[in-house]
C-alpha positions in Angstrom: -6.7 -7.3 10.3 -8.9 -4.3 10.0 -11.2 -3.7 13.0 -14.6 -2.1 12.7 -17.9 -2.1 14.6 -21.0 -4.0 13.5 -23.0 -2.3 10.8 -20.2 0.2 10.1 -19.6 0.7 6.5 -16.5 -1.1 5.1 -15.0 0.6 2.1 -12.8 -1.4 -0.3 -10.8 -0.5 -3.4 -9.0 -2.8 -5.8 -6.4 -1.5 -8.1 -5.0 -3.1 -11.2 -1.2 -2.5 -11.4 -0.8 -2.1 -15.2 0.5 0.6 -17.5 -2.1 -0.4 -20.1 -4.8 2.3 -20.2 -7.1 0.0 -22.2 -7.9 -2.3 -19.3 -10.8 -2.2 -16.9 -11.5 -4.0 -13.6 -14.8 -5.6 -12.6 -15.8 -7.1 -9.2 -17.3 -10.4 -10.0 -17.6 -12.2 -6.7 -17.1 -11.3 -3.0 -17.7 -13.9 -0.3 -17.4 -13.6 3.5 -16.6 -16.5 5.8 -15.5 -16.9 9.5 -13.0 -19.5 8.2 -10.1 -18.1 6.1 -9.6 -21.5 4.5 -13.3 -22.4 3.7 -15.5 -20.1 1.7 -18.1 -22.8 0.9 -19.6 -24.3 4.1 -20.4 -21.3 6.3 -20.2 -18.4 3.8 -22.1 -15.3 2.9 -22.3 -14.0 -0.6 -21.9 -10.2 -0.9 -21.8 -10.3 -4.7 -21.8 -13.4 -6.8 -21.3 -13.6 -10.6 -21.8 -9.8 -10.7 -25.1 -10.1 -8.9 -25.5 -8.2 -5.7 -26.6 -10.4 -2.8 -26.2 -8.0 0.1 -28.6 -5.0 0.2 -25.9 -2.9 1.8 -23.5 -3.4 -1.1 -22.8 -0.2 -3.2 -20.5 0.3 -6.1 -18.7 3.6 -6.3 -17.8 5.4 -9.5 -14.1 5.8 -10.3 -12.8 8.0 -13.1 -10.0 5.5 -13.5 -10.8 2.2 -15.2 -8.0 0.5 -13.2 -9.9 1.0 -9.9 -12.9 -0.9 -8.5 -14.5 0.7 -5.4 -17.3 -0.6 -3.3 -18.7 -0.8 0.3 -20.9 -2.9 2.4 -22.0 -3.0 6.1 -19.9 -5.1 8.5 -21.5 -8.1 10.2 -20.6 -11.2 12.2 -21.6 -14.8 11.7 -24.3 -15.9 14.2 -22.5 -13.9 17.0 -20.1 -16.9 17.6 -17.5 -15.7 15.1 -16.2 -12.2 15.7 -13.8 -12.4 12.7 -15.0 -12.3 9.1 -12.7 -13.0 6.2 -13.3 -11.7 2.7 -12.4 -13.3 -0.6 -13.1 -11.4 -3.8 -12.6 -12.3 -7.4 -12.1 -9.6 -10.0 -12.1 -9.7 -13.8 -9.8 -7.8 -16.0 -11.2 -6.8 -19.4 -10.4 -4.7 -22.4 -11.8 -1.1 -22.0 -14.9 -0.7 -24.2 -15.0 -4.4 -25.0 -18.8 -4.5 -24.5 -19.0 -8.2 -25.2 -16.6 -9.0 -22.3 -17.5 -10.2 -18.8 -16.9 -6.7 -17.3 -19.8 -5.1 -19.3 -22.4 -7.9 -18.9 -23.0 -7.1 -15.2 -25.1 -9.7 -13.3 -24.9 -13.1 -14.9 -27.4 -15.6 -13.5 -26.6 -19.1 -14.5 -29.3 -21.0 -16.4 -30.7 -24.1 -14.7 -30.2 -27.3 -16.5 -33.1 -29.7 -17.3 -32.8 -32.9 -15.3 -35.1 -34.9 -17.6 -33.8 -37.9 -19.5 
């Protein structure tokens, strides 16, 4: 566990362990939950499908494509849950593959038509 105070910035870094310099890393989704086994019922989206959902979320530049760096403010769930668990999903893409998921950024899903 990592202990911090409410509203304190939490800095995170993900690193891709690969010797291939032609790969890049992209933070697609980060979800917080008071339950480490359930990120659906009582969950809070920090970033979803590359779309920032929390106003305190900031991406930091890295000169190395194998690193993804970001921060957000710490919080608690309805003051009943003092522990918050984080699950992030990252995508690995080819460097300079501008048609890949890493370069498309925020992807909002299109709604389907419910008509017959």
